[in-house]
NURO-674602 format. One record per residue (C-alpha): residue number from 1; residue in three letters; x, y, z. Coordinates in steps of 0.5 Angstrom, whole numbers, plus 2048, in hexadecimal, padded with zeros to 3 digits. Layout:
<drenvexs>
   num   residu     x     y     z
   NUM      ala     X     Y     Z
...
</drenvexs>
This chain:
<drenvexs>
   num   residu     x     y     z
     1      met   8DB   7A9   7A6
     2      asn   8D6   7AE   7A5
     3      lys   8CE   7AD   7A3
     4      ser   8CF   7AE   79C
     5      lys   8D5   7A9   79B
     6      ile   8D1   7A4   7A0
     7      lys   8CB   7A4   79B
     8      lys   8D0   7A4   795
     9      val   8D3   79D   798
    10      gly   8CC   79A   799
    11      gln   8CA   79B   792
    12      glu   8D0   798   78F
    13      val   8CF   792   794
    14      ile   8C8   791   791
    15      lys   8CA   792   78A
    16      leu   8D0   78D   78B
    17      glu   8CB   788   78E
    18      ser   8C6   789   789
    19      ile   8CB   787   784
    20      ala   8CD   781   788
    21      leu   8C6   77F   788
    22      ala   8C4   780   781
    23      lys   8CA   77B   77F
    24      leu   8C8   776   785
    25      ser   8C1   776   782
    26      lys   8C4   774   77B
    27      ser   8C8   76F   77E
    28      leu   8C2   76B   780
    29      asp   8C2   764   77C
    30      lys   8BF   75D   77C
    31      asp   8C3   75B   783
    32      phe   8BF   761   786
    33      ile   8B9   75E   784
    34      lys   8BA   757   786
    35      ala   8BC   75A   78D
    36      val   8B6   75E   78E
    37      glu   8B2   758   78B
    38      leu   8B5   753   790
    39      ile   8B4   757   796
    40      ser   8AD   759   794
    41      gln   8AC   751   794
    42      gln   8AE   750   79B
    43      asn   8A9   74D   7A0
    44      gly   8AD   74D   7A6
    45      lys   8B2   751   7A9
    46      ile   8B8   755   7A6
    47      ile   8BE   756   7AA
    48      ile   8C2   75C   7A8
    49      ser   8C8   75E   7AC
    50      gly   8CE   763   7AD
    51      val   8D3   766   7B1
    52      gly   8D4   76E   7B2
    53      lys   8D1   772   7AC
    54      ser   8CF   76B   7A8
    55      gly   8CB   769   7AE
    56      asn   8C8   770   7AE
    57      ile   8C6   76F   7A7
    58      ala   8C4   768   7A8
    59      gly   8BF   76A   7AE
    60      lys   8BC   76F   7A9
    61      ile   8BB   76A   7A4
    62      ala   8B8   765   7A9
    63      cys   8B3   76B   7AB
    64      leu   8B1   76C   7A4
    65      leu   8B0   765   7A2
    66      tyr   8AC   764   7A9
    67      thr   8A8   76A   7A7
    68      ser   8A6   768   7A0
    69      asp   8A2   763   7A2
</drenvexs>
């Protein structure tokens, strides 16, 4: 794959991801708000777990929650 093709594929991926994020942002509803409120009201520990890719995501969420104090 040449440099031009690599750049074109990268731009297409970013374009598709931006469309997906726009759709996702429109799908936030009262359930999302409730979940955020419940998490933010916790005074104790929140346990997040997963295996494989979901474990990696759980680790990132845990890090985000830990550093947002």
